[in-house]
KOLMI-61062 format. One record per residue (C-alpha): residue number from 1; x, y, z. Coordinates in steps of 0.05 Angstrom, whole numbers. Each point is the difference from the previous one (the first is absolute). Example, Ala and Ser with C-alpha at 12.3 -4.5 7.8 and 13.67 -1.06 7.14 Angstrom:
2
- pos_c1_c2_c3
- 1_246_-90_156
- 2_27_69_-13
***
This chain:
441
- pos_c1_c2_c3
- 1_1051_-277_439
- 2_-66_34_17
- 3_-12_73_-15
- 4_-11_14_75
- 5_68_-31_16
- 6_34_44_-51
- 7_-32_62_29
- 8_24_-17_69
- 9_72_-3_-24
- 10_-3_68_-36
- 11_34_58_35
- 12_-50_51_27
- 13_34_53_-43
- 14_-25_-36_-62
- 15_-72_24_9
- 16_22_72_9
- 17_43_-2_-63
- 18_-56_-31_-40
- 19_-49_52_24
- 20_49_56_-17
- 21_8_-28_-71
- 22_-75_0_-7
- 23_-3_70_30
- 24_47_28_-53
- 25_-26_-43_-57
- 26_-72_20_7
- 27_18_73_2
- 28_-26_9_71
- 29_63_38_16
- 30_5_74_-14
- 31_51_14_-54
- 32_33_56_39
- 33_9_-46_61
- 34_29_-59_-37
- 35_73_18_19
- 36_-22_-2_73
- 37_-38_-65_-10
- 38_61_-32_-33
- 39_48_25_54
- 40_-48_-25_53
- 41_-5_-70_-26
- 42_76_-4_-8
- 43_7_21_73
- 44_-51_-53_19
- 45_39_-54_-36
- 46_62_21_38
- 47_-33_2_68
- 48_-48_-59_-6
- 49_-51_-18_54
- 50_30_-2_69
- 51_18_-65_35
- 52_-11_-9_75
- 53_71_23_17
- 54_-5_64_-41
- 55_20_59_44
- 56_-61_41_-18
- 57_-49_-57_11
- 58_26_-32_63
- 59_-69_-1_32
- 60_-44_-1_-62
- 61_-21_-63_-37
- 62_-15_21_-71
- 63_-8_-71_-28
- 64_-76_5_-8
- 65_4_68_-33
- 66_58_-18_-46
- 67_-32_-66_-17
- 68_-66_31_-22
- 69_-10_14_-74
- 70_-33_68_-8
- 71_-34_33_-58
- 72_3_76_-8
- 73_-62_33_28
- 74_-43_29_-55
- 75_-45_60_0
- 76_-59_-17_43
- 77_-63_36_21
- 78_-6_21_72
- 79_-60_23_40
- 80_1_76_3
- 81_-35_3_67
- 82_51_-47_31
- 83_57_42_-27
- 84_-32_62_31
- 85_-3_-36_67
- 86_76_-9_-3
- 87_15_74_-12
- 88_14_39_63
- 89_-46_60_10
- 90_60_48_6
- 91_23_-25_-69
- 92_-65_4_-39
- 93_30_53_-46
- 94_72_-26_4
- 95_-3_-74_-18
- 96_31_-41_-56
- 97_-33_-68_-9
- 98_35_-59_-33
- 99_-33_-66_-19
- 100_49_-58_-10
- 101_54_53_-4
- 102_-33_42_-54
- 103_-20_72_14
- 104_-75_12_-3
- 105_-14_72_-18
- 106_-75_-9_6
- 107_6_-23_73
- 108_53_51_19
- 109_-5_73_21
- 110_62_43_6
- 111_-35_66_-5
- 112_16_20_71
- 113_75_-1_-11
- 114_7_56_-50
- 115_51_9_-56
- 116_60_-12_44
- 117_-17_-75_3
- 118_28_-26_-65
- 119_-15_-73_-15
- 120_18_-35_-64
- 121_-7_-71_-26
- 122_67_-35_7
- 123_-1_-23_-72
- 124_-2_74_-21
- 125_48_25_53
- 126_56_-46_-24
- 127_5_42_-63
- 128_42_44_45
- 129_70_-30_5
- 130_6_18_74
- 131_-62_-41_18
- 132_23_-59_-41
- 133_68_2_34
- 134_-33_0_68
- 135_-38_-63_-18
- 136_60_-35_-32
- 137_47_25_54
- 138_-43_-31_54
- 139_11_-68_-33
- 140_76_3_-3
- 141_6_-17_74
- 142_-69_-31_11
- 143_6_-55_53
- 144_-74_-18_7
- 145_-25_-51_-49
- 146_-72_23_5
- 147_19_73_-14
- 148_37_-26_-61
- 149_-64_-36_-22
- 150_-38_65_9
- 151_46_34_-51
- 152_-4_-60_-46
- 153_-76_6_-5
- 154_-12_74_14
- 155_-49_30_-49
- 156_-44_41_46
- 157_32_51_45
- 158_3_74_15
- 159_54_53_5
- 160_-14_57_47
- 161_45_62_0
- 162_-15_51_54
- 163_31_69_-12
- 164_42_36_52
- 165_-37_31_59
- 166_-67_-31_-20
- 167_-46_-18_58
- 168_-68_-33_2
- 169_-55_6_51
- 170_-29_-70_-11
- 171_36_-67_0
- 172_0_-37_-66
- 173_-24_-72_1
- 174_26_-52_-49
- 175_-52_-55_2
- 176_23_-66_-31
- 177_-57_-50_-11
- 178_11_-72_-21
- 179_-59_-37_-28
- 180_28_-70_6
- 181_-27_-58_-41
- 182_-47_-58_6
- 183_45_-40_-46
- 184_76_4_-5
- 185_40_42_50
- 186_15_70_-28
- 187_54_51_14
- 188_9_75_-8
- 189_62_44_7
- 190_-16_71_20
- 191_56_52_-3
- 192_2_69_32
- 193_59_48_-7
- 194_-4_66_36
- 195_49_57_2
- 196_-8_61_45
- 197_37_64_-15
- 198_35_41_52
- 199_-43_21_60
- 200_-62_-35_-27
- 201_-48_-36_47
- 202_-48_-57_-16
- 203_-44_-47_40
- 204_-9_-69_-32
- 205_-45_-59_17
- 206_9_-64_-40
- 207_-55_-52_9
- 208_-1_-72_-26
- 209_-67_-36_-1
- 210_-32_-57_-38
- 211_-70_-19_-22
- 212_14_-74_-9
- 213_53_-52_19
- 214_53_-33_-44
- 215_46_58_-18
- 216_71_24_11
- 217_13_74_3
- 218_74_17_-8
- 219_12_75_9
- 220_61_45_-2
- 221_-2_72_26
- 222_58_48_-9
- 223_8_67_37
- 224_53_50_-18
- 225_-3_56_50
- 226_42_62_-13
- 227_30_50_49
- 228_-47_22_55
- 229_-59_-38_-28
- 230_-44_-47_40
- 231_-48_-59_-11
- 232_-49_-24_52
- 233_-17_-70_-23
- 234_-48_-54_23
- 235_-10_-67_-33
- 236_-61_-44_15
- 237_2_-73_-21
- 238_-69_-32_5
- 239_1_-50_-57
- 240_-44_-60_-3
- 241_24_-54_48
- 242_8_-49_-58
- 243_50_43_-38
- 244_74_17_-1
- 245_31_68_8
- 246_71_27_-12
- 247_20_72_2
- 248_67_35_-3
- 249_6_72_22
- 250_65_36_-19
- 251_14_69_29
- 252_57_48_-16
- 253_7_57_50
- 254_42_61_-16
- 255_22_57_45
- 256_-50_13_56
- 257_-53_-43_-35
- 258_-51_-40_39
- 259_-39_-64_-10
- 260_-49_-18_55
- 261_-28_-68_-18
- 262_-51_-44_35
- 263_-30_-67_-20
- 264_-61_-38_22
- 265_-4_-73_-24
- 266_-56_-50_5
- 267_40_-57_-31
- 268_-21_-57_-47
- 269_33_-63_-28
- 270_64_39_-4
- 271_13_75_8
- 272_71_26_-6
- 273_21_73_5
- 274_70_20_-20
- 275_26_69_20
- 276_65_27_-29
- 277_15_70_26
- 278_62_42_-14
- 279_14_61_41
- 280_47_31_-51
- 281_15_70_27
- 282_5_35_67
- 283_-62_13_41
- 284_-42_-55_-33
- 285_-53_-30_46
- 286_-38_-66_-2
- 287_-58_-25_42
- 288_-24_-70_-17
- 289_-53_-39_39
- 290_-46_-59_-12
- 291_-58_-36_34
- 292_-29_-67_-18
- 293_-54_-45_29
- 294_3_-73_-23
- 295_-50_-56_12
- 296_-10_-70_-28
- 297_61_-11_-46
- 298_10_72_-24
- 299_71_25_-11
- 300_35_67_-2
- 301_75_7_-10
- 302_43_63_-1
- 303_69_5_-30
- 304_33_67_15
- 305_67_30_-19
- 306_15_72_23
- 307_64_30_-29
- 308_29_60_37
- 309_46_29_-52
- 310_11_70_28
- 311_12_31_69
- 312_-53_31_45
- 313_-57_-45_-23
- 314_-55_-33_42
- 315_-41_-63_-8
- 316_-53_-28_47
- 317_-36_-67_-8
- 318_-56_-30_41
- 319_-39_-63_-18
- 320_-55_-35_38
- 321_-31_-67_-18
- 322_-58_-37_32
- 323_1_-74_-20
- 324_-54_-51_15
- 325_-14_-72_-22
- 326_53_-22_-51
- 327_16_70_-23
- 328_71_16_-19
- 329_40_65_-2
- 330_72_19_-10
- 331_41_64_1
- 332_70_-2_-28
- 333_26_70_8
- 334_71_27_-8
- 335_26_70_9
- 336_65_12_-37
- 337_41_61_23
- 338_51_14_-54
- 339_71_24_12
- 340_-4_76_9
- 341_-73_0_22
- 342_19_30_67
- 343_-52_24_51
- 344_-51_-50_-26
- 345_-59_-11_47
- 346_-39_-65_-11
- 347_-50_-39_41
- 348_-36_-65_-17
- 349_-51_-36_44
- 350_-43_-61_-17
- 351_-56_-23_47
- 352_-40_-64_-9
- 353_-60_-24_38
- 354_-13_-75_-6
- 355_-70_-24_13
- 356_8_-75_-13
- 357_53_-54_8
- 358_1_-11_-75
- 359_11_73_-19
- 360_69_14_-28
- 361_44_62_-3
- 362_71_8_-26
- 363_38_64_15
- 364_69_20_-22
- 365_18_72_16
- 366_72_15_-21
- 367_50_57_-1
- 368_59_6_-47
- 369_41_61_23
- 370_61_26_-36
- 371_4_68_36
- 372_23_14_71
- 373_-44_58_22
- 374_-71_-26_-3
- 375_-59_-16_45
- 376_-35_-63_-22
- 377_-46_-48_38
- 378_-42_-60_-18
- 379_-44_-49_37
- 380_-56_-50_-5
- 381_-51_-31_46
- 382_-43_-62_-7
- 383_-51_-14_54
- 384_-70_-17_21
- 385_-53_41_36
- 386_26_27_65
- 387_-32_-41_55
- 388_4_56_51
- 389_-36_48_-46
- 390_-52_-53_-15
- 391_-11_-12_74
- 392_-7_74_14
- 393_-55_8_-53
- 394_-36_-61_26
- 395_-1_30_70
- 396_-35_60_-31
- 397_-58_-44_-22
- 398_22_-17_-71
- 399_-9_-71_-25
- 400_61_-41_-20
- 401_-15_7_-75
- 402_-16_74_3
- 403_63_14_39
- 404_41_-39_-51
- 405_-33_37_-57
- 406_14_68_32
- 407_73_-15_13
- 408_10_-28_-70
- 409_-33_56_-38
- 410_35_54_42
- 411_67_-32_-17
- 412_-7_11_-75
- 413_-46_60_4
- 414_54_42_32
- 415_37_-3_-66
- 416_-61_8_-45
- 417_-18_64_37
- 418_65_32_-22
- 419_-24_0_-73
- 420_-16_73_-17
- 421_-61_-17_-43
- 422_-64_-11_40
- 423_-33_-37_-58
- 424_57_-50_-2
- 425_-2_-9_76
- 426_-75_-16_-5
- 427_12_-48_-57
- 428_56_-38_36
- 429_-43_-3_63
- 430_-52_-35_-43
- 431_48_-44_-39
- 432_49_-19_54
- 433_-32_9_68
- 434_-66_-31_-19
- 435_38_-65_-14
- 436_22_-1_72
- 437_-69_17_26
- 438_-30_-56_-42
- 439_50_-50_29
- 440_-16_20_72
- 441_-75_12_-7
***
Protein backbone atom coordinates (compact mmCIF):
# COMPACT_ATOMS: atom_id res chain seq x y z
CA UNK A 1 0.00 0.00 0.00
CA UNK A 2 1.37 3.43 -0.93
CA UNK A 3 2.28 6.01 1.69
CA UNK A 4 -0.33 8.43 0.30
CA UNK A 5 -3.04 5.78 0.67
CA UNK A 6 -2.04 5.22 4.28
CA UNK A 7 -2.22 8.93 5.02
CA UNK A 8 -5.72 9.16 3.61
CA UNK A 9 -6.96 6.48 6.00
CA UNK A 10 -5.48 8.14 9.10
CA UNK A 11 -7.91 9.96 11.35
CA UNK A 12 -7.44 13.75 11.24
CA UNK A 13 -6.79 13.70 15.01
CA UNK A 14 -3.55 11.79 14.37
CA UNK A 15 -1.71 14.84 13.05
CA UNK A 16 -2.74 16.94 16.07
CA UNK A 17 -1.61 14.25 18.51
CA UNK A 18 1.72 13.89 16.71
CA UNK A 19 2.26 17.65 16.73
CA UNK A 20 1.42 17.79 20.44
CA UNK A 21 3.94 15.05 21.21
CA UNK A 22 6.55 17.03 19.30
CA UNK A 23 5.46 20.22 21.09
CA UNK A 24 6.11 18.66 24.50
CA UNK A 25 9.15 16.64 23.46
CA UNK A 26 11.08 19.56 22.04
CA UNK A 27 10.45 21.64 25.14
CA UNK A 28 8.45 24.23 23.23
CA UNK A 29 5.86 24.11 25.98
CA UNK A 30 6.25 26.25 29.09
CA UNK A 31 6.82 24.07 32.14
CA UNK A 32 4.24 25.96 34.20
CA UNK A 33 1.58 25.46 31.49
CA UNK A 34 2.15 21.74 30.96
CA UNK A 35 -0.80 20.70 33.19
CA UNK A 36 -3.03 22.88 30.98
CA UNK A 37 -1.48 21.47 27.81
CA UNK A 38 -2.06 17.92 29.05
CA UNK A 39 -5.66 18.60 30.10
CA UNK A 40 -6.26 20.29 26.73
CA UNK A 41 -5.05 17.37 24.64
CA UNK A 42 -7.08 14.94 26.76
CA UNK A 43 -10.17 17.03 26.15
CA UNK A 44 -9.36 17.10 22.43
CA UNK A 45 -9.11 13.30 22.34
CA UNK A 46 -12.52 13.10 23.97
CA UNK A 47 -14.21 15.64 21.67
CA UNK A 48 -12.47 14.80 18.37
CA UNK A 49 -13.03 16.81 15.19
CA UNK A 50 -16.71 17.40 14.45
CA UNK A 51 -18.60 15.41 11.86
CA UNK A 52 -21.22 17.03 9.62
CA UNK A 53 -24.07 16.17 12.01
CA UNK A 54 -22.36 17.65 15.06
CA UNK A 55 -24.70 20.09 16.81
CA UNK A 56 -22.10 22.86 16.99
CA UNK A 57 -21.02 22.53 13.35
CA UNK A 58 -24.33 22.03 11.56
CA UNK A 59 -23.50 24.70 8.98
CA UNK A 60 -19.68 24.53 9.05
CA UNK A 61 -17.56 22.16 6.99
CA UNK A 62 -14.28 21.73 8.87
CA UNK A 63 -12.93 18.90 6.69
CA UNK A 64 -10.29 21.04 4.98
CA UNK A 65 -9.12 22.58 8.24
CA UNK A 66 -9.10 19.29 10.16
CA UNK A 67 -7.39 17.53 7.28
CA UNK A 68 -4.51 20.01 7.03
CA UNK A 69 -1.28 19.13 8.85
CA UNK A 70 0.02 22.26 10.54
CA UNK A 71 3.35 23.14 12.07
CA UNK A 72 3.57 25.46 15.05
CA UNK A 73 4.33 29.01 13.94
CA UNK A 74 7.83 30.03 14.99
CA UNK A 75 9.20 33.41 15.92
CA UNK A 76 9.30 35.44 12.75
CA UNK A 77 10.41 38.97 11.87
CA UNK A 78 7.73 41.43 10.94
CA UNK A 79 7.98 44.81 9.25
CA UNK A 80 7.82 47.47 11.95
CA UNK A 81 6.27 50.07 9.64
CA UNK A 82 3.50 47.64 8.70
CA UNK A 83 2.82 46.92 12.37
CA UNK A 84 2.55 50.63 13.07
CA UNK A 85 0.00 50.95 10.26
CA UNK A 86 -2.21 48.42 12.08
CA UNK A 87 -2.19 50.30 15.39
CA UNK A 88 -5.15 52.62 15.83
CA UNK A 89 -4.15 56.25 16.53
CA UNK A 90 -6.20 56.32 19.74
CA UNK A 91 -4.19 53.30 20.96
CA UNK A 92 -0.64 54.41 20.16
CA UNK A 93 0.22 54.39 23.88
CA UNK A 94 -2.11 51.54 24.81
CA UNK A 95 -1.31 48.66 22.46
CA UNK A 96 -0.03 45.13 23.03
CA UNK A 97 1.36 43.50 19.88
CA UNK A 98 1.60 39.74 19.43
CA UNK A 99 3.33 37.97 16.54
CA UNK A 100 2.24 34.36 16.03
CA UNK A 101 0.74 34.53 19.50
CA UNK A 102 3.90 35.76 21.27
CA UNK A 103 3.93 39.13 23.02
CA UNK A 104 6.35 41.60 21.43
CA UNK A 105 7.46 44.12 24.03
CA UNK A 106 9.54 46.09 21.52
CA UNK A 107 6.48 46.69 19.31
CA UNK A 108 4.08 47.41 22.18
CA UNK A 109 3.41 50.53 24.21
CA UNK A 110 1.23 50.38 27.32
CA UNK A 111 2.54 53.59 28.87
CA UNK A 112 -0.79 55.39 28.49
CA UNK A 113 -2.65 52.95 30.73
CA UNK A 114 -0.87 53.60 34.01
CA UNK A 115 -0.26 51.26 36.94
CA UNK A 116 -3.85 50.07 37.19
CA UNK A 117 -3.43 48.04 34.00
CA UNK A 118 -1.71 44.90 35.22
CA UNK A 119 -0.64 42.47 32.48
CA UNK A 120 1.36 39.33 33.11
CA UNK A 121 2.59 36.48 30.92
CA UNK A 122 0.26 33.54 31.34
CA UNK A 123 3.18 31.19 32.02
CA UNK A 124 4.04 33.33 35.06
CA UNK A 125 0.46 34.00 36.14
CA UNK A 126 -0.31 30.27 36.55
CA UNK A 127 2.03 30.20 39.53
CA UNK A 128 -1.05 31.55 41.29
CA UNK A 129 -3.38 28.63 42.02
CA UNK A 130 -6.48 30.70 41.24
CA UNK A 131 -5.29 31.45 37.71
CA UNK A 132 -4.35 27.82 37.12
CA UNK A 133 -7.78 26.70 38.30
CA UNK A 134 -9.47 29.16 35.94
CA UNK A 135 -7.58 27.61 33.03
CA UNK A 136 -8.14 24.02 34.10
CA UNK A 137 -11.74 24.71 35.12
CA UNK A 138 -12.57 26.04 31.67
CA UNK A 139 -11.58 22.66 30.23
CA UNK A 140 -13.78 20.55 32.48
CA UNK A 141 -16.89 21.39 30.46
CA UNK A 142 -15.22 22.52 27.23
CA UNK A 143 -17.44 21.63 24.28
CA UNK A 144 -15.49 23.27 21.46
CA UNK A 145 -12.74 21.11 20.00
CA UNK A 146 -10.76 24.10 18.73
CA UNK A 147 -10.79 25.76 22.15
CA UNK A 148 -9.49 22.47 23.58
CA UNK A 149 -6.70 22.54 20.98
CA UNK A 150 -5.87 26.07 22.10
CA UNK A 151 -5.30 24.82 25.65
CA UNK A 152 -3.31 21.84 24.38
CA UNK A 153 -0.82 24.12 22.63
CA UNK A 154 -1.00 27.33 24.65
CA UNK A 155 2.45 28.68 25.43
CA UNK A 156 1.92 32.37 24.72
CA UNK A 157 -0.80 34.25 26.48
CA UNK A 158 -1.49 37.06 28.89
CA UNK A 159 -3.37 37.44 32.15
CA UNK A 160 -4.82 40.88 32.85
CA UNK A 161 -6.17 41.75 36.28
CA UNK A 162 -7.87 45.14 36.54
CA UNK A 163 -8.37 46.38 40.13
CA UNK A 164 -11.71 47.56 41.48
CA UNK A 165 -12.90 51.00 40.33
CA UNK A 166 -10.08 51.39 37.80
CA UNK A 167 -10.96 53.34 34.65
CA UNK A 168 -8.93 54.20 31.56
CA UNK A 169 -9.26 57.08 29.15
CA UNK A 170 -7.91 55.25 26.10
CA UNK A 171 -9.00 51.90 24.68
CA UNK A 172 -6.40 49.13 24.78
CA UNK A 173 -5.68 47.35 21.51
CA UNK A 174 -4.54 43.74 21.36
CA UNK A 175 -3.02 43.33 17.91
CA UNK A 176 -2.50 39.71 16.83
CA UNK A 177 -0.33 39.35 13.73
CA UNK A 178 0.17 36.07 11.89
CA UNK A 179 3.14 35.87 9.55
CA UNK A 180 2.05 32.77 7.66
CA UNK A 181 4.47 30.62 5.73
CA UNK A 182 5.71 30.07 2.21
CA UNK A 183 6.16 26.37 3.01
CA UNK A 184 4.00 24.24 5.33
CA UNK A 185 0.83 25.69 6.88
CA UNK A 186 1.44 27.05 10.39
CA UNK A 187 -0.76 27.60 13.42
CA UNK A 188 -0.73 29.77 16.54
CA UNK A 189 -2.91 29.67 19.64
CA UNK A 190 -3.21 33.07 21.35
CA UNK A 191 -4.81 33.19 24.79
CA UNK A 192 -6.17 36.21 26.66
CA UNK A 193 -7.70 36.09 30.15
CA UNK A 194 -9.02 39.30 31.65
CA UNK A 195 -10.63 39.90 35.02
CA UNK A 196 -12.19 43.23 35.98
CA UNK A 197 -12.70 44.09 39.62
CA UNK A 198 -15.87 45.67 40.96
CA UNK A 199 -16.92 48.92 39.25
CA UNK A 200 -13.93 48.88 36.87
CA UNK A 201 -14.33 50.00 33.24
CA UNK A 202 -12.22 49.05 30.23
CA UNK A 203 -12.45 49.55 26.48
CA UNK A 204 -10.89 46.72 24.45
CA UNK A 205 -10.12 46.33 20.73
CA UNK A 206 -8.85 42.96 19.50
CA UNK A 207 -7.47 42.93 15.95
CA UNK A 208 -6.42 39.89 13.90
CA UNK A 209 -4.35 40.52 10.77
CA UNK A 210 -1.84 38.60 8.65
CA UNK A 211 1.18 39.46 6.54
CA UNK A 212 1.11 36.29 4.44
CA UNK A 213 -1.24 33.38 3.64
CA UNK A 214 -1.11 29.79 4.84
CA UNK A 215 -1.85 30.09 8.56
CA UNK A 216 -4.47 29.13 11.12
CA UNK A 217 -4.98 31.41 14.12
CA UNK A 218 -6.92 29.71 16.90
CA UNK A 219 -7.65 32.16 19.72
CA UNK A 220 -9.47 31.97 23.04
CA UNK A 221 -10.46 35.06 25.05
CA UNK A 222 -11.91 34.91 28.57
CA UNK A 223 -13.58 37.81 30.38
CA UNK A 224 -14.52 37.64 34.06
CA UNK A 225 -16.43 40.80 34.89
CA UNK A 226 -17.18 41.43 38.55
CA UNK A 227 -20.06 43.40 40.14
CA UNK A 228 -20.82 46.70 38.44
CA UNK A 229 -17.85 46.47 36.06
CA UNK A 230 -18.08 46.95 32.30
CA UNK A 231 -16.18 46.04 29.14
CA UNK A 232 -16.73 47.75 25.80
CA UNK A 233 -15.29 45.29 23.32
CA UNK A 234 -14.70 45.29 19.57
CA UNK A 235 -13.10 42.50 17.56
CA UNK A 236 -11.80 43.06 14.02
CA UNK A 237 -11.04 40.01 11.90
CA UNK A 238 -9.11 40.95 8.75
CA UNK A 239 -6.87 37.93 8.22
CA UNK A 240 -5.37 37.03 4.87
CA UNK A 241 -8.03 35.56 2.58
CA UNK A 242 -6.00 32.32 2.27
CA UNK A 243 -5.99 31.58 6.00
CA UNK A 244 -8.24 30.02 8.65
CA UNK A 245 -9.51 31.68 11.82
CA UNK A 246 -11.24 30.34 14.93
CA UNK A 247 -11.95 32.34 18.05
CA UNK A 248 -13.86 31.56 21.21
CA UNK A 249 -14.93 34.37 23.52
CA UNK A 250 -16.16 33.37 26.97
CA UNK A 251 -17.79 35.97 29.22
CA UNK A 252 -18.90 35.70 32.84
CA UNK A 253 -21.08 38.58 34.01
CA UNK A 254 -21.75 39.13 37.70
CA UNK A 255 -24.23 41.50 39.39
CA UNK A 256 -24.91 44.62 37.28
CA UNK A 257 -21.90 43.83 35.06
CA UNK A 258 -21.87 44.78 31.38
CA UNK A 259 -20.27 43.43 28.21
CA UNK A 260 -20.92 45.42 25.03
CA UNK A 261 -19.33 43.40 22.22
CA UNK A 262 -19.14 44.13 18.50
CA UNK A 263 -17.44 42.21 15.71
CA UNK A 264 -16.42 43.12 12.17
CA UNK A 265 -15.35 40.18 9.98
CA UNK A 266 -13.84 40.11 6.51
CA UNK A 267 -13.82 36.32 6.23
CA UNK A 268 -11.32 33.94 4.63
CA UNK A 269 -11.20 30.20 3.86
CA UNK A 270 -13.02 29.62 7.11
CA UNK A 271 -13.73 32.01 9.98
CA UNK A 272 -15.67 30.77 12.99
CA UNK A 273 -16.54 32.85 16.05
CA UNK A 274 -17.88 31.11 19.14
CA UNK A 275 -19.47 33.18 21.91
CA UNK A 276 -20.35 31.65 25.26
CA UNK A 277 -21.83 34.20 27.67
CA UNK A 278 -23.19 33.57 31.16
CA UNK A 279 -25.27 36.23 32.87
CA UNK A 280 -24.68 34.83 36.33
CA UNK A 281 -26.21 37.44 38.66
CA UNK A 282 -29.03 39.97 38.67
CA UNK A 283 -28.76 43.07 36.54
CA UNK A 284 -26.15 41.69 34.11
CA UNK A 285 -26.34 43.14 30.60
CA UNK A 286 -25.05 41.90 27.26
CA UNK A 287 -24.94 43.56 23.86
CA UNK A 288 -23.54 41.47 21.02
CA UNK A 289 -23.45 42.45 17.35
CA UNK A 290 -21.56 41.48 14.25
CA UNK A 291 -21.11 42.60 10.65
CA UNK A 292 -19.49 40.72 7.80
CA UNK A 293 -18.99 41.33 4.09
CA UNK A 294 -18.15 38.23 2.05
CA UNK A 295 -17.11 37.94 -1.59
CA UNK A 296 -15.65 35.18 -3.77
CA UNK A 297 -15.69 32.07 -1.52
CA UNK A 298 -15.10 33.73 1.85
CA UNK A 299 -16.82 32.32 4.92
CA UNK A 300 -17.84 33.62 8.36
CA UNK A 301 -19.73 31.49 10.85
CA UNK A 302 -21.02 32.47 14.30
CA UNK A 303 -21.98 30.02 17.03
CA UNK A 304 -23.59 31.74 20.03
CA UNK A 305 -24.86 30.47 23.35
CA UNK A 306 -26.24 33.02 25.84
CA UNK A 307 -27.09 31.63 29.28
CA UNK A 308 -29.45 33.71 31.43
CA UNK A 309 -28.79 32.22 34.86
CA UNK A 310 -30.28 34.96 37.08
CA UNK A 311 -33.35 37.23 37.06
CA UNK A 312 -33.50 40.81 35.77
CA UNK A 313 -30.84 40.35 33.06
CA UNK A 314 -30.81 41.71 29.50
CA UNK A 315 -29.23 40.49 26.26
CA UNK A 316 -29.48 42.05 22.80
CA UNK A 317 -28.05 40.60 19.60
CA UNK A 318 -27.91 42.06 16.10
CA UNK A 319 -26.03 40.57 13.16
CA UNK A 320 -25.83 41.78 9.57
CA UNK A 321 -24.16 39.94 6.68
CA UNK A 322 -23.66 40.98 3.07
CA UNK A 323 -22.86 37.97 0.88
CA UNK A 324 -21.81 38.02 -2.76
CA UNK A 325 -20.48 35.47 -5.25
CA UNK A 326 -20.09 32.08 -3.51
CA UNK A 327 -19.65 33.54 -0.04
CA UNK A 328 -21.11 31.64 2.89
CA UNK A 329 -22.25 32.70 6.35
CA UNK A 330 -24.11 31.12 9.22
CA UNK A 331 -25.39 32.16 12.61
CA UNK A 332 -26.43 29.48 15.07
CA UNK A 333 -27.57 31.39 18.14
CA UNK A 334 -29.44 30.12 21.18
CA UNK A 335 -30.59 32.02 24.24
CA UNK A 336 -31.14 29.76 27.26
CA UNK A 337 -33.29 31.22 30.06
CA UNK A 338 -32.75 29.06 33.11
CA UNK A 339 -35.38 28.18 35.67
CA UNK A 340 -35.63 31.09 38.09
CA UNK A 341 -34.26 33.67 35.64
CA UNK A 342 -37.50 35.66 35.78
CA UNK A 343 -37.90 39.07 34.12
CA UNK A 344 -35.32 38.21 31.49
CA UNK A 345 -35.35 40.55 28.49
CA UNK A 346 -33.71 39.16 25.35
CA UNK A 347 -33.78 40.12 21.67
CA UNK A 348 -32.03 38.53 18.71
CA UNK A 349 -32.17 39.70 15.09
CA UNK A 350 -30.21 38.42 12.08
CA UNK A 351 -30.33 40.25 8.73
CA UNK A 352 -28.73 38.96 5.53
CA UNK A 353 -28.39 40.69 2.18
CA UNK A 354 -27.72 38.31 -0.72
CA UNK A 355 -26.09 39.74 -3.82
CA UNK A 356 -25.83 36.63 -5.97
CA UNK A 357 -27.76 33.44 -6.65
CA UNK A 358 -24.81 31.37 -5.42
CA UNK A 359 -24.42 33.15 -2.08
CA UNK A 360 -25.43 31.06 0.93
CA UNK A 361 -26.66 31.94 4.40
CA UNK A 362 -27.83 29.60 7.18
CA UNK A 363 -29.56 31.07 10.22
CA UNK A 364 -30.81 29.32 13.30
CA UNK A 365 -32.06 31.65 16.05
CA UNK A 366 -33.41 29.68 18.97
CA UNK A 367 -34.92 30.20 22.42
CA UNK A 368 -34.89 27.70 25.29
CA UNK A 369 -37.03 29.16 28.08
CA UNK A 370 -37.49 27.53 31.47
CA UNK A 371 -39.03 30.56 33.23
CA UNK A 372 -42.54 31.94 32.84
CA UNK A 373 -42.10 35.71 33.27
CA UNK A 374 -39.80 36.75 30.43
CA UNK A 375 -39.75 38.89 27.30
CA UNK A 376 -37.80 37.19 24.53
CA UNK A 377 -37.88 37.68 20.76
CA UNK A 378 -35.88 36.41 17.83
CA UNK A 379 -36.00 36.77 14.08
CA UNK A 380 -34.08 36.48 10.85
CA UNK A 381 -34.33 37.89 7.34
CA UNK A 382 -32.69 36.80 4.10
CA UNK A 383 -33.29 38.93 1.04
CA UNK A 384 -31.97 40.80 -1.95
CA UNK A 385 -31.75 44.51 -2.67
CA UNK A 386 -35.14 46.18 -2.39
CA UNK A 387 -36.30 46.88 -5.93
CA UNK A 388 -38.48 49.83 -4.87
CA UNK A 389 -35.55 51.52 -3.16
CA UNK A 390 -33.36 50.80 -6.17
CA UNK A 391 -35.94 52.32 -8.51
CA UNK A 392 -36.26 55.41 -6.29
CA UNK A 393 -32.51 56.07 -6.38
CA UNK A 394 -32.41 55.57 -10.15
CA UNK A 395 -35.16 58.15 -10.59
CA UNK A 396 -32.88 60.56 -8.72
CA UNK A 397 -30.21 60.19 -11.40
CA UNK A 398 -28.05 57.42 -9.92
CA UNK A 399 -26.80 54.66 -12.17
CA UNK A 400 -27.88 51.06 -11.54
CA UNK A 401 -24.46 50.09 -10.12
CA UNK A 402 -24.09 53.20 -7.96
CA UNK A 403 -27.58 52.75 -6.56
CA UNK A 404 -26.84 49.09 -5.73
CA UNK A 405 -23.57 50.07 -4.07
CA UNK A 406 -25.27 52.74 -1.98
CA UNK A 407 -28.01 50.41 -0.77
CA UNK A 408 -25.57 47.61 -0.02
CA UNK A 409 -23.06 49.69 1.92
CA UNK A 410 -25.77 51.46 3.91
CA UNK A 411 -27.17 48.07 4.96
CA UNK A 412 -24.01 47.02 6.79
CA UNK A 413 -22.71 50.50 7.58
CA UNK A 414 -25.68 51.13 9.88
CA UNK A 415 -24.21 48.52 12.23
CA UNK A 416 -20.57 49.53 11.80
CA UNK A 417 -21.45 53.08 12.81
CA UNK A 418 -22.60 51.85 16.23
CA UNK A 419 -18.99 50.96 17.13
CA UNK A 420 -17.84 53.58 19.67
CA UNK A 421 -14.26 53.75 18.32
CA UNK A 422 -13.88 56.08 15.30
CA UNK A 423 -10.57 54.48 14.31
CA UNK A 424 -12.21 51.06 14.09
CA UNK A 425 -15.14 52.46 12.10
CA UNK A 426 -12.68 53.95 9.60
CA UNK A 427 -10.77 50.66 9.41
CA UNK A 428 -13.89 48.57 8.79
CA UNK A 429 -15.06 51.05 6.17
CA UNK A 430 -11.75 50.40 4.42
CA UNK A 431 -11.69 46.64 4.95
CA UNK A 432 -15.36 45.75 4.46
CA UNK A 433 -17.06 48.49 2.50
CA UNK A 434 -14.25 48.87 -0.04
CA UNK A 435 -14.84 45.23 -1.01
CA UNK A 436 -18.37 46.17 -2.01
CA UNK A 437 -17.27 49.28 -3.83
CA UNK A 438 -14.73 47.25 -5.81
CA UNK A 439 -17.38 44.75 -6.82
CA UNK A 440 -19.71 47.47 -8.10
CA UNK A 441 -17.14 49.85 -9.55
